[in-house]
DRENDO-1510 file (C-alpha; in Angstrom, 1 decimal, always signed):
<recs>
REC; n; res; u; v; w
REC; 1; UNK; +168.3; +102.8; +45.3 .
REC; 2; UNK; +167.1; +100.3; +47.7 .
REC; 3; UNK; +166.5; +103.2; +49.7 .
REC; 4; UNK; +164.3; +104.7; +47.1 .
REC; 5; UNK; +162.1; +101.5; +46.7 .
REC; 6; UNK; +161.5; +101.3; +50.1 .
REC; 7; UNK; +160.0; +104.6; +50.4 .
REC; 8; UNK; +158.0; +104.0; +47.0 .
REC; 9; UNK; +156.8; +101.1; +49.4 .
REC; 10; UNK; +156.0; +103.4; +52.2 .
REC; 11; UNK; +154.0; +105.6; +50.0 .
REC; 12; UNK; +152.0; +102.7; +49.0 .
REC; 13; UNK; +151.4; +101.6; +52.3 .
REC; 14; UNK; +149.8; +105.0; +53.1 .
REC; 15; UNK; +147.6; +105.0; +50.2 .
REC; 16; UNK; +146.5; +101.7; +51.1 .
REC; 17; UNK; +145.6; +102.9; +54.4 .
REC; 18; UNK; +143.9; +106.1; +53.4 .
REC; 19; UNK; +141.5; +104.1; +51.0 .
REC; 20; UNK; +140.6; +101.1; +53.4 .
REC; 21; UNK; +138.9; +101.2; +56.8 .
REC; 22; UNK; +141.5; +101.4; +59.6 .
REC; 23; UNK; +141.2; +99.1; +62.7 .
REC; 24; UNK; +139.0; +100.0; +65.2 .
REC; 25; UNK; +139.9; +99.4; +69.0 .
REC; 26; UNK; +138.5; +96.0; +70.5 .
REC; 27; UNK; +137.5; +97.9; +73.7 .
REC; 28; UNK; +135.1; +100.9; +74.3 .
REC; 29; UNK; +135.1; +101.9; +78.1 .
REC; 30; UNK; +133.7; +104.2; +80.4 .
REC; 31; UNK; +135.8; +104.5; +83.8 .
REC; 32; UNK; +134.3; +105.2; +87.2 .
REC; 33; UNK; +137.1; +105.9; +89.8 .
REC; 34; UNK; +137.3; +106.9; +93.6 .
REC; 35; UNK; +140.5; +108.5; +93.1 .
REC; 36; UNK; +142.7; +105.9; +94.7 .
REC; 37; UNK; +146.5; +106.1; +94.3 .
REC; 38; UNK; +146.4; +102.7; +92.3 .
REC; 39; UNK; +143.6; +104.6; +90.1 .
REC; 40; UNK; +146.3; +106.5; +88.7 .
REC; 41; UNK; +148.0; +103.4; +87.0 .
REC; 42; UNK; +145.0; +101.8; +85.7 .
REC; 43; UNK; +143.6; +104.8; +84.0 .
REC; 44; UNK; +147.1; +105.7; +82.6 .
REC; 45; UNK; +147.3; +102.1; +81.0 .
REC; 46; UNK; +144.2; +102.1; +79.4 .
REC; 47; UNK; +144.8; +105.7; +77.9 .
REC; 48; UNK; +148.0; +104.0; +76.6 .
REC; 49; UNK; +146.5; +101.3; +74.4 .
REC; 50; UNK; +145.5; +102.0; +71.2 .
REC; 51; UNK; +143.3; +98.9; +71.4 .
REC; 52; UNK; +141.3; +100.6; +74.1 .
REC; 53; UNK; +138.9; +103.7; +73.6 .
REC; 54; UNK; +138.1; +105.6; +76.7 .
REC; 55; UNK; +134.9; +107.6; +75.9 .
REC; 56; UNK; +134.5; +109.2; +79.5 .
REC; 57; UNK; +135.7; +108.8; +83.1 .
REC; 58; UNK; +133.2; +109.3; +85.8 .
REC; 59; UNK; +134.1; +109.8; +89.6 .
REC; 60; UNK; +132.4; +108.7; +92.5 .
REC; 61; UNK; +133.4; +109.0; +96.2 .
REC; 62; UNK; +135.4; +106.3; +98.0 .
REC; 63; UNK; +139.0; +106.9; +98.4 .
REC; 64; UNK; +138.4; +110.6; +98.0 .
REC; 65; UNK; +135.4; +112.4; +97.9 .
REC; 66; UNK; +134.0; +113.1; +94.2 .
REC; 67; UNK; +135.2; +116.5; +94.0 .
REC; 68; UNK; +138.8; +115.6; +95.0 .
REC; 69; UNK; +138.8; +112.8; +92.5 .
REC; 70; UNK; +137.7; +115.0; +89.8 .
REC; 71; UNK; +140.7; +117.1; +90.4 .
REC; 72; UNK; +142.9; +114.4; +90.2 .
REC; 73; UNK; +141.7; +112.6; +87.0 .
REC; 74; UNK; +140.9; +116.3; +85.2 .
REC; 75; UNK; +144.7; +117.0; +86.1 .
REC; 76; UNK; +146.0; +113.5; +84.9 .
REC; 77; UNK; +144.1; +114.2; +81.6 .
REC; 78; UNK; +145.7; +117.5; +81.0 .
REC; 79; UNK; +149.1; +116.2; +81.6 .
REC; 80; UNK; +148.5; +114.0; +78.7 .
REC; 81; UNK; +146.9; +116.7; +76.7 .
REC; 82; UNK; +143.8; +114.9; +76.6 .
REC; 83; UNK; +141.8; +118.1; +77.7 .
REC; 84; UNK; +138.8; +117.2; +75.5 .
REC; 85; UNK; +138.0; +113.8; +77.2 .
REC; 86; UNK; +135.0; +114.3; +79.3 .
REC; 87; UNK; +134.6; +113.9; +83.2 .
REC; 88; UNK; +131.6; +113.7; +85.1 .
REC; 89; UNK; +130.8; +113.5; +88.7 .
REC; 90; UNK; +128.5; +111.2; +90.5 .
REC; 91; UNK; +126.9; +113.7; +93.2 .
REC; 92; UNK; +124.1; +111.3; +94.3 .
REC; 93; UNK; +126.1; +108.9; +96.1 .
REC; 94; UNK; +125.3; +109.2; +100.1 .
REC; 95; UNK; +128.8; +107.8; +101.0 .
REC; 96; UNK; +131.0; +110.5; +102.7 .
REC; 97; UNK; +134.7; +110.0; +102.0 .
REC; 98; UNK; +137.4; +110.3; +104.5 .
REC; 99; UNK; +139.9; +111.6; +101.8 .
REC; 100; UNK; +142.8; +109.0; +102.7 .
REC; 101; UNK; +145.6; +111.2; +103.1 .
REC; 102; UNK; +148.4; +109.6; +101.0 .
REC; 103; UNK; +145.6; +109.7; +97.8 .
REC; 104; UNK; +145.3; +113.2; +98.4 .
REC; 105; UNK; +148.5; +114.1; +98.7 .
REC; 106; UNK; +149.4; +112.3; +95.4 .
REC; 107; UNK; +149.6; +114.9; +92.7 .
REC; 108; UNK; +148.6; +113.5; +89.4 .
REC; 109; UNK; +148.9; +116.7; +87.5 .
REC; 110; UNK; +148.7; +120.2; +87.6 .
REC; 111; UNK; +145.6; +121.1; +89.7 .
REC; 112; UNK; +145.6; +125.0; +88.6 .
REC; 113; UNK; +142.4; +126.4; +87.7 .
REC; 114; UNK; +140.7; +122.8; +88.0 .
REC; 115; UNK; +137.0; +123.2; +89.4 .
REC; 116; UNK; +134.6; +120.5; +90.2 .
REC; 117; UNK; +132.0; +122.9; +89.8 .
REC; 118; UNK; +132.2; +122.9; +86.2 .
REC; 119; UNK; +131.9; +119.1; +85.8 .
REC; 120; UNK; +128.6; +117.5; +84.6 .
REC; 121; UNK; +126.6; +115.3; +86.0 .
REC; 122; UNK; +127.7; +111.7; +85.3 .
REC; 123; UNK; +124.4; +110.6; +84.3 .
REC; 124; UNK; +123.8; +113.6; +81.8 .
REC; 125; UNK; +127.6; +113.0; +80.7 .
REC; 126; UNK; +126.9; +109.0; +79.7 .
REC; 127; UNK; +123.4; +110.2; +78.2 .
REC; 128; UNK; +125.5; +112.3; +75.8 .
REC; 129; UNK; +127.8; +109.6; +75.2 .
REC; 130; UNK; +125.5; +106.8; +74.3 .
REC; 131; UNK; +123.7; +109.2; +71.8 .
REC; 132; UNK; +127.1; +109.7; +69.8 .
REC; 133; UNK; +128.6; +106.2; +70.4 .
REC; 134; UNK; +126.4; +103.1; +69.5 .
REC; 135; UNK; +129.2; +100.4; +70.1 .
REC; 136; UNK; +129.1; +97.9; +72.8 .
REC; 137; UNK; +130.9; +99.6; +76.2 .
REC; 138; UNK; +132.6; +98.0; +78.9 .
REC; 139; UNK; +131.7; +100.0; +82.1 .
REC; 140; UNK; +135.1; +99.7; +84.1 .
REC; 141; UNK; +134.4; +99.9; +88.2 .
REC; 142; UNK; +137.8; +100.9; +90.2 .
REC; 143; UNK; +135.7; +102.1; +93.3 .
REC; 144; UNK; +132.2; +101.1; +94.2 .
REC; 145; UNK; +129.3; +100.2; +91.8 .
REC; 146; UNK; +127.5; +103.5; +93.0 .
REC; 147; UNK; +127.6; +105.1; +89.7 .
REC; 148; UNK; +126.7; +101.9; +87.8 .
REC; 149; UNK; +123.4; +101.3; +89.8 .
REC; 150; UNK; +122.7; +104.9; +89.5 .
REC; 151; UNK; +122.8; +104.8; +85.9 .
REC; 152; UNK; +121.2; +101.3; +85.4 .
REC; 153; UNK; +118.0; +102.7; +87.4 .
REC; 154; UNK; +118.0; +106.4; +85.9 .
REC; 155; UNK; +119.3; +106.0; +82.1 .
REC; 156; UNK; +117.2; +103.9; +79.8 .
REC; 157; UNK; +120.0; +103.7; +77.0 .
REC; 158; UNK; +122.4; +102.3; +79.9 .
REC; 159; UNK; +121.4; +98.7; +79.7 .
REC; 160; UNK; +121.2; +98.5; +76.1 .
REC; 161; UNK; +124.8; +99.9; +75.6 .
REC; 162; UNK; +126.6; +98.3; +78.2 .
REC; 163; UNK; +127.7; +95.3; +77.4 .
REC; 164; UNK; +129.6; +94.3; +80.6 .
REC; 165; UNK; +130.8; +95.5; +84.1 .
REC; 166; UNK; +134.0; +95.2; +85.0 .
REC; 167; UNK; +135.1; +95.8; +88.8 .
REC; 168; UNK; +138.0; +95.7; +90.6 .
REC; 169; UNK; +137.2; +94.0; +94.1 .
REC; 170; UNK; +137.8; +91.2; +96.3 .
REC; 171; UNK; +135.9; +88.3; +94.8 .
REC; 172; UNK; +132.5; +87.4; +94.4 .
REC; 173; UNK; +132.0; +86.2; +97.9 .
REC; 174; UNK; +133.9; +88.7; +100.0 .
REC; 175; UNK; +131.6; +91.3; +101.3 .
REC; 176; UNK; +134.1; +92.8; +103.5 .
REC; 177; UNK; +136.2; +94.8; +100.9 .
REC; 178; UNK; +136.6; +98.3; +100.5 .
REC; 179; UNK; +134.7; +98.9; +97.2 .
REC; 180; UNK; +131.9; +96.6; +98.2 .
REC; 181; UNK; +131.1; +98.2; +101.3 .
REC; 182; UNK; +131.6; +102.3; +100.0 .
REC; 183; UNK; +127.9; +101.6; +98.4 .
REC; 184; UNK; +126.6; +98.1; +99.7 .
REC; 185; UNK; +123.1; +98.3; +98.2 .
REC; 186; UNK; +124.6; +99.2; +94.9 .
REC; 187; UNK; +126.9; +96.1; +95.3 .
REC; 188; UNK; +123.9; +93.9; +96.4 .
REC; 189; UNK; +121.8; +95.1; +93.6 .
REC; 190; UNK; +124.3; +94.9; +90.7 .
REC; 191; UNK; +125.3; +91.8; +91.3 .
REC; 192; UNK; +121.7; +90.5; +90.8 .
REC; 193; UNK; +121.3; +92.0; +87.5 .
REC; 194; UNK; +121.5; +90.1; +84.3 .
REC; 195; UNK; +124.4; +92.1; +82.6 .
REC; 196; UNK; +127.7; +90.2; +83.1 .
REC; 197; UNK; +129.8; +91.5; +86.1 .
REC; 198; UNK; +133.4; +90.4; +85.8 .
REC; 199; UNK; +135.1; +90.9; +89.2 .
REC; 200; UNK; +138.9; +91.1; +88.7 .
REC; 201; UNK; +141.1; +90.5; +92.0 .
REC; 202; UNK; +144.2; +92.2; +93.1 .
REC; 203; UNK; +147.4; +90.0; +92.6 .
REC; 204; UNK; +148.0; +88.5; +96.1 .
REC; 205; UNK; +151.7; +87.8; +96.1 .
REC; 206; UNK; +152.0; +87.7; +99.9 .
REC; 207; UNK; +155.1; +89.7; +101.1 .
REC; 208; UNK; +156.5; +90.1; +97.4 .
REC; 209; UNK; +155.8; +93.6; +95.4 .
REC; 210; UNK; +154.1; +93.1; +92.2 .
REC; 211; UNK; +156.2; +96.1; +91.1 .
REC; 212; UNK; +159.9; +95.0; +91.7 .
REC; 213; UNK; +162.8; +96.6; +90.8 .
REC; 214; UNK; +163.0; +94.9; +87.6 .
REC; 215; UNK; +159.5; +95.8; +86.3 .
REC; 216; UNK; +160.3; +99.6; +87.5 .
REC; 217; UNK; +163.4; +99.6; +85.8 .
REC; 218; UNK; +161.7; +98.1; +82.5 .
REC; 219; UNK; +159.0; +100.7; +82.6 .
REC; 220; UNK; +161.3; +103.5; +83.1 .
REC; 221; UNK; +163.1; +102.7; +79.7 .
REC; 222; UNK; +159.4; +103.2; +77.6 .
REC; 223; UNK; +159.7; +106.4; +76.0 .
REC; 224; UNK; +156.0; +107.4; +76.2 .
REC; 225; UNK; +154.3; +109.7; +78.6 .
REC; 226; UNK; +152.2; +106.9; +79.8 .
REC; 227; UNK; +155.2; +105.1; +81.1 .
REC; 228; UNK; +156.8; +107.9; +82.4 .
REC; 229; UNK; +153.9; +108.9; +84.5 .
REC; 230; UNK; +154.0; +105.5; +86.2 .
REC; 231; UNK; +157.8; +105.3; +86.3 .
REC; 232; UNK; +157.6; +108.8; +88.2 .
REC; 233; UNK; +154.8; +107.8; +90.5 .
REC; 234; UNK; +156.5; +104.4; +91.3 .
REC; 235; UNK; +159.9; +106.2; +91.9 .
REC; 236; UNK; +158.5; +108.8; +94.1 .
REC; 237; UNK; +159.0; +109.5; +97.8 .
REC; 238; UNK; +155.3; +109.2; +98.4 .
REC; 239; UNK; +155.2; +105.8; +97.0 .
REC; 240; UNK; +158.2; +104.5; +98.8 .
REC; 241; UNK; +156.6; +105.3; +101.8 .
REC; 242; UNK; +153.4; +103.5; +101.2 .
REC; 243; UNK; +154.0; +99.9; +100.3 .
REC; 244; UNK; +150.6; +99.5; +98.5 .
REC; 245; UNK; +151.8; +101.7; +95.9 .
REC; 246; UNK; +153.9; +98.6; +94.5 .
REC; 247; UNK; +150.8; +96.0; +94.6 .
REC; 248; UNK; +149.2; +95.0; +91.6 .
REC; 249; UNK; +145.6; +96.3; +92.7 .
REC; 250; UNK; +143.1; +97.9; +90.3 .
REC; 251; UNK; +145.3; +97.9; +87.1 .
REC; 252; UNK; +144.9; +94.5; +87.1 .
REC; 253; UNK; +141.7; +95.1; +85.1 .
REC; 254; UNK; +143.6; +97.0; +82.3 .
REC; 255; UNK; +145.7; +93.8; +82.1 .
REC; 256; UNK; +142.2; +91.5; +82.2 .
REC; 257; UNK; +140.8; +93.7; +79.7 .
REC; 258; UNK; +143.5; +92.7; +77.3 .
REC; 259; UNK; +144.3; +89.1; +78.2 .
REC; 260; UNK; +141.5; +87.4; +80.2 .
REC; 261; UNK; +143.4; +84.1; +79.5 .
REC; 262; UNK; +146.2; +84.8; +82.1 .
REC; 263; UNK; +143.7; +85.0; +85.0 .
REC; 264; UNK; +141.8; +81.7; +86.3 .
REC; 265; UNK; +138.2; +82.6; +86.2 .
REC; 266; UNK; +135.0; +81.1; +87.8 .
REC; 267; UNK; +131.5; +81.8; +86.3 .
REC; 268; UNK; +128.7; +81.7; +88.5 .
REC; 269; UNK; +125.6; +83.0; +86.9 .
REC; 270; UNK; +126.3; +86.4; +85.4 .
REC; 271; UNK; +129.0; +86.8; +87.7 .
REC; 272; UNK; +132.5; +85.9; +86.6 .
REC; 273; UNK; +135.5; +85.9; +89.8 .
REC; 274; UNK; +138.8; +86.2; +87.9 .
REC; 275; UNK; +141.9; +85.9; +89.5 .
REC; 276; UNK; +145.5; +86.8; +88.1 .
REC; 277; UNK; +147.6; +83.6; +87.8 .
REC; 278; UNK; +150.8; +84.3; +85.7 .
REC; 279; UNK; +152.7; +86.8; +87.5 .
REC; 280; UNK; +155.7; +86.8; +84.8 .
REC; 281; UNK; +153.1; +87.0; +81.9 .
REC; 282; UNK; +151.2; +89.7; +83.5 .
REC; 283; UNK; +154.3; +92.0; +83.9 .
REC; 284; UNK; +155.1; +91.5; +80.1 .
REC; 285; UNK; +151.6; +92.5; +79.5 .
REC; 286; UNK; +151.8; +95.5; +81.6 .
REC; 287; UNK; +155.0; +96.3; +79.4 .
REC; 288; UNK; +153.2; +95.8; +76.3 .
REC; 289; UNK; +150.4; +98.0; +77.1 .
REC; 290; UNK; +152.4; +100.8; +78.3 .
REC; 291; UNK; +154.3; +100.6; +75.2 .
REC; 292; UNK; +151.2; +100.8; +73.0 .
REC; 293; UNK; +152.1; +97.4; +71.6 .
REC; 294; UNK; +148.4; +96.0; +71.5 .
REC; 295; UNK; +147.4; +96.7; +68.0 .
REC; 296; UNK; +149.4; +96.2; +64.6 .
REC; 297; UNK; +149.6; +100.1; +64.0 .
REC; 298; UNK; +150.4; +100.0; +60.2 .
REC; 299; UNK; +148.2; +98.5; +57.4 .
REC; 300; UNK; +150.9; +97.0; +55.4 .
REC; 301; UNK; +154.6; +97.6; +57.0 .
REC; 302; UNK; +155.5; +96.2; +60.4 .
REC; 303; UNK; +157.6; +99.1; +61.6 .
REC; 304; UNK; +159.3; +102.2; +60.5 .
REC; 305; UNK; +162.9; +102.2; +61.1 .
REC; 306; UNK; +164.2; +105.0; +63.6 .
REC; 307; UNK; +167.9; +104.4; +62.7 .
REC; 308; UNK; +169.2; +107.8; +61.4 .
REC; 309; UNK; +171.3; +106.1; +58.8 .
REC; 310; UNK; +168.3; +105.1; +57.0 .
REC; 311; UNK; +167.1; +108.6; +56.1 .
REC; 312; UNK; +168.3; +111.2; +53.6 .
REC; 313; UNK; +171.7; +112.7; +54.6 .
REC; 314; UNK; +170.0; +116.3; +55.3 .
REC; 315; UNK; +167.5; +114.9; +57.4 .
REC; 316; UNK; +169.6; +111.9; +59.4 .
REC; 317; UNK; +171.2; +114.4; +61.9 .
REC; 318; UNK; +167.7; +115.2; +63.1 .
REC; 319; UNK; +165.9; +112.1; +63.2 .
REC; 320; UNK; +166.8; +111.2; +67.0 .
REC; 321; UNK; +166.1; +114.8; +68.3 .
REC; 322; UNK; +162.5; +114.6; +66.4 .
REC; 323; UNK; +161.6; +111.3; +68.0 .
REC; 324; UNK; +162.8; +112.1; +71.4 .
REC; 325; UNK; +160.9; +115.5; +71.5 .
REC; 326; UNK; +157.7; +114.5; +69.4 .
REC; 327; UNK; +157.7; +110.7; +69.8 .
REC; 328; UNK; +157.6; +108.0; +67.6 .
REC; 329; UNK; +154.3; +108.7; +66.4 .
REC; 330; UNK; +154.8; +112.0; +65.0 .
REC; 331; UNK; +157.8; +110.8; +63.1 .
REC; 332; UNK; +156.0; +107.8; +61.5 .
REC; 333; UNK; +153.4; +110.3; +60.2 .
REC; 334; UNK; +155.7; +113.0; +59.3 .
REC; 335; UNK; +157.6; +110.4; +57.1 .
REC; 336; UNK; +154.5; +108.9; +55.6 .
REC; 337; UNK; +152.8; +112.4; +54.8 .
REC; 338; UNK; +155.9; +113.8; +53.3 .
REC; 339; UNK; +156.5; +110.7; +50.9 .
REC; 340; UNK; +152.8; +111.1; +49.9 .
REC; 341; UNK; +153.0; +114.7; +49.6 .
REC; 342; UNK; +156.4; +114.1; +47.5 .
REC; 343; UNK; +158.4; +117.0; +49.3 .
REC; 344; UNK; +158.9; +118.4; +52.7 .
REC; 345; UNK; +156.6; +121.1; +53.1 .
REC; 346; UNK; +156.3; +123.2; +56.2 .
REC; 347; UNK; +152.6; +123.8; +56.2 .
REC; 348; UNK; +152.5; +119.7; +55.5 .
REC; 349; UNK; +154.4; +119.3; +58.8 .
REC; 350; UNK; +151.9; +121.8; +60.3 .
REC; 351; UNK; +149.0; +120.2; +59.5 .
REC; 352; UNK; +151.0; +116.5; +60.9 .
REC; 353; UNK; +151.3; +118.3; +64.3 .
REC; 354; UNK; +147.9; +119.7; +64.2 .
REC; 355; UNK; +146.2; +116.4; +63.5 .
REC; 356; UNK; +148.0; +114.4; +66.2 .
REC; 357; UNK; +147.2; +117.4; +68.9 .
REC; 358; UNK; +143.5; +117.0; +67.8 .
REC; 359; UNK; +143.6; +113.1; +68.3 .
REC; 360; UNK; +145.3; +113.7; +71.7 .
REC; 361; UNK; +142.9; +116.3; +72.7 .
REC; 362; UNK; +139.9; +114.2; +72.4 .
REC; 363; UNK; +141.6; +111.0; +73.4 .
REC; 364; UNK; +140.6; +109.2; +70.6 .
REC; 365; UNK; +142.2; +107.8; +67.0 .
REC; 366; UNK; +142.2; +107.7; +63.4 .
REC; 367; UNK; +139.2; +107.8; +61.2 .
REC; 368; UNK; +137.2; +108.8; +64.3 .
REC; 369; UNK; +136.1; +112.4; +63.8 .
REC; 370; UNK; +135.0; +115.0; +61.0 .
REC; 371; UNK; +137.4; +117.5; +59.8 .
REC; 372; UNK; +136.4; +121.0; +57.9 .
REC; 373; UNK; +140.2; +122.5; +56.9 .
REC; 374; UNK; +139.9; +126.2; +56.2 .
REC; 375; UNK; +143.6; +126.1; +54.3 .
REC; 376; UNK; +142.0; +126.3; +50.9 .
REC; 377; UNK; +143.6; +124.8; +47.7 .
REC; 378; UNK; +146.4; +126.8; +46.8 .
REC; 379; UNK; +150.0; +125.9; +48.0 .
REC; 380; UNK; +151.7; +126.5; +50.4 .
REC; 381; UNK; +148.9; +126.9; +52.6 .
REC; 382; UNK; +146.5; +124.3; +51.2 .
REC; 383; UNK; +149.8; +121.6; +52.1 .
REC; 384; UNK; +148.6; +121.5; +55.6 .
REC; 385; UNK; +145.3; +119.4; +54.6 .
REC; 386; UNK; +147.7; +116.8; +53.1 .
REC; 387; UNK; +149.3; +116.4; +57.0 .
REC; 388; UNK; +145.8; +116.7; +58.4 .
REC; 389; UNK; +144.9; +113.9; +56.0 .
REC; 390; UNK; +147.8; +111.3; +56.9 .
REC; 391; UNK; +147.7; +112.1; +60.8 .
REC; 392; UNK; +143.8; +111.8; +61.5 .
REC; 393; UNK; +142.7; +109.1; +58.8 .
REC; 394; UNK; +139.9; +111.7; +58.1 .
REC; 395; UNK; +139.8; +111.6; +54.2 .
REC; 396; UNK; +137.7; +112.7; +51.4 .
REC; 397; UNK; +137.0; +108.9; +50.2 .
REC; 398; UNK; +135.6; +108.2; +53.8 .
REC; 399; UNK; +133.5; +111.1; +53.9 .
REC; 400; UNK; +135.4; +112.8; +56.9 .
REC; 401; UNK; +137.7; +115.5; +55.5 .
REC; 402; UNK; +136.0; +118.8; +53.8 .
REC; 403; UNK; +137.6; +121.9; +52.7 .
REC; 404; UNK; +135.8; +125.1; +53.4 .
REC; 405; UNK; +135.1; +127.0; +50.7 .
REC; 406; UNK; +135.4; +130.2; +52.8 .
REC; 407; UNK; +137.3; +133.1; +50.9 .
REC; 408; UNK; +139.6; +133.5; +53.9 .
REC; 409; UNK; +142.2; +131.0; +53.9 .
REC; 410; UNK; +144.2; +130.3; +57.3 .
REC; 411; UNK; +146.0; +127.5; +58.5 .
REC; 412; UNK; +143.0; +126.2; +61.0 .
REC; 413; UNK; +140.5; +123.5; +61.0 .
REC; 414; UNK; +137.5; +122.4; +62.7 .
REC; 415; UNK; +137.5; +118.8; +64.4 .
REC; 416; UNK; +133.9; +117.4; +65.2 .
REC; 417; UNK; +134.1; +114.4; +67.6 .
REC; 418; UNK; +131.1; +112.7; +69.9 .
REC; 419; UNK; +128.9; +115.8; +69.7 .
REC; 420; UNK; +131.6; +118.4; +70.4 .
REC; 421; UNK; +133.5; +120.7; +68.1 .
REC; 422; UNK; +136.6; +122.6; +68.5 .
REC; 423; UNK; +138.4; +125.1; +66.1 .
REC; 424; UNK; +142.4; +124.8; +66.2 .
REC; 425; UNK; +144.6; +127.3; +64.4 .
REC; 426; UNK; +148.4; +127.9; +64.2 .
REC; 427; UNK; +149.1; +130.7; +66.2 .
REC; 428; UNK; +148.9; +133.9; +63.8 .
REC; 429; UNK; +152.3; +135.3; +64.7 .
REC; 430; UNK; +153.8; +131.8; +63.6 .
REC; 431; UNK; +151.4; +131.6; +60.7 .
REC; 432; UNK; +152.9; +135.2; +59.6 .
REC; 433; UNK; +156.6; +134.1; +59.9 .
REC; 434; UNK; +156.4; +131.0; +58.0 .
REC; 435; UNK; +154.4; +132.6; +55.3 .
REC; 436; UNK; +156.5; +135.5; +55.2 .
REC; 437; UNK; +159.7; +133.1; +54.9 .
REC; 438; UNK; +158.2; +131.2; +52.1 .
REC; 439; UNK; +157.3; +134.6; +50.1 .
REC; 440; UNK; +160.6; +135.8; +50.3 .
REC; 441; UNK; +162.4; +132.4; +49.1 .
REC; 442; UNK; +159.6; +132.3; +46.2 .
REC; 443; UNK; +160.4; +135.9; +45.2 .
REC; 444; UNK; +163.9; +135.2; +45.2 .
REC; 445; UNK; +164.3; +132.1; +43.7 .
REC; 446; UNK; +160.9; +131.1; +42.3 .
REC; 447; UNK; +159.2; +128.0; +42.3 .
REC; 448; UNK; +161.4; +126.4; +39.2 .
REC; 449; UNK; +164.3; +126.9; +41.1 .
REC; 450; UNK; +166.2; +123.8; +42.6 .
REC; 451; UNK; +167.5; +126.3; +45.3 .
REC; 452; UNK; +163.8; +127.3; +46.2 .
REC; 453; UNK; +162.9; +123.3; +47.0 .
REC; 454; UNK; +166.4; +123.1; +49.1 .
REC; 455; UNK; +165.5; +125.9; +51.2 .
REC; 456; UNK; +162.3; +125.0; +51.9 .
REC; 457; UNK; +163.5; +121.3; +53.0 .
REC; 458; UNK; +165.8; +122.7; +55.0 .
REC; 459; UNK; +163.4; +125.2; +56.9 .
REC; 460; UNK; +160.7; +122.1; +57.1 .
REC; 461; UNK; +163.3; +120.0; +58.7 .
REC; 462; UNK; +164.1; +122.6; +61.6 .
REC; 463; UNK; +160.4; +123.4; +61.8 .
REC; 464; UNK; +159.6; +119.9; +62.5 .
REC; 465; UNK; +162.3; +119.5; +65.0 .
REC; 466; UNK; +161.9; +122.8; +66.9 .
REC; 467; UNK; +157.8; +123.2; +66.9 .
REC; 468; UNK; +156.1; +121.4; +69.8 .
REC; 469; UNK; +152.5; +120.6; +68.8 .
REC; 470; UNK; +151.3; +121.5; +72.3 .
REC; 471; UNK; +152.5; +125.2; +72.0 .
REC; 472; UNK; +151.8; +126.2; +68.5 .
REC; 473; UNK; +148.3; +126.2; +68.2 .
REC; 474; UNK; +145.1; +127.8; +69.6 .
REC; 475; UNK; +142.3; +125.7; +70.6 .
REC; 476; UNK; +138.8; +126.8; +70.9 .
REC; 477; UNK; +135.4; +124.7; +71.9 .
REC; 478; UNK; +133.0; +125.6; +69.9 .
REC; 479; UNK; +130.6; +123.2; +70.8 .
</recs>
């Protein structure tokens, strides 16, 4: 009885979520990087936080050439399945990078098929972003200020849209630093502007490493792709051969964005000099960011239990497998969707997986894109819409979800976000297989039979466990 009451509470919770406006991230950012080895950690941390919305990444020459940095960044995003997060190149900078060997050797992800020639110009990319997103933006500079200065002069909307510059550098008075001298003219001119420039310093711990064995060990226990990426890097032979890898450098920017109170800050005019202060608190903040614990995810409840004993007897043996294979987020959403849908259905779970995959693709959050579903209004195919609704937050009540009146019904949907659109479809052979199985069960037992629903439930649980959302869909950019 207690379990039933709890599930009813969860059902009420998700319905409240659907009819209230969910949280918005505190920080909308554009990141500029020069491909340094510390940048992989910083970008990964910013992507890990649900309280940060990364709108785009631009690359400029510095540690690597802009072209090589572009390959690194795209390979990183692809490894997280954020293929739709736009990356642009600053091709106007005169600085010629020597391509530091250690940075060039570092693998951020698979570089196969990535061509810098396909990248848009950074200015054109940002112009497109500003036309679609009106929230004030923090422009994060992990290398030089070259891209920021170029955009400030070449893009009328830049000064209106950008609220602040956050720059990883060696301090307001240090003119000998690497990032300062990549484009000295840009550094001098940017520091004279009225827009606030917050300079975030590296953590100077003398001969001690910021990433000590304790911190690395803690990161290695976090079951998120972002934490795994950083853990793999810190444990790699390349990192071990280069002491700089264990310093707290550019990633202090990610910590500062979330916890400026952990820094000693001196303000002079529009310039803030931000020095990391509390090493233990900053290390704790790194852990929270990588765990994704920067917001309250749910609207009513605190957490959904992951203890298999909490769940129904038939699904209990699968709980751990599903979480380990597909992540806590898919488990949470699958539970909520099934409670709202009032039964476990294969196409409902397909909708859950499709919605999460769309969020990953665009690297965005709930309630941030429009959705056109082609599944119609006849079960079992239309059950997919409930999964999409819960996983994306795109609801009819928000005016974000529409069901197409196309007479051809199929397990597919179009997702529109930031002037872009993709169509995602369940692979035809899998769609045909699922439909055939459900038709056969219906033909033998009929919808009024308890056996029908028991068999559908059994198949749904197994499909939930076995179907990888990164392998079962076709994704096409259509706009």
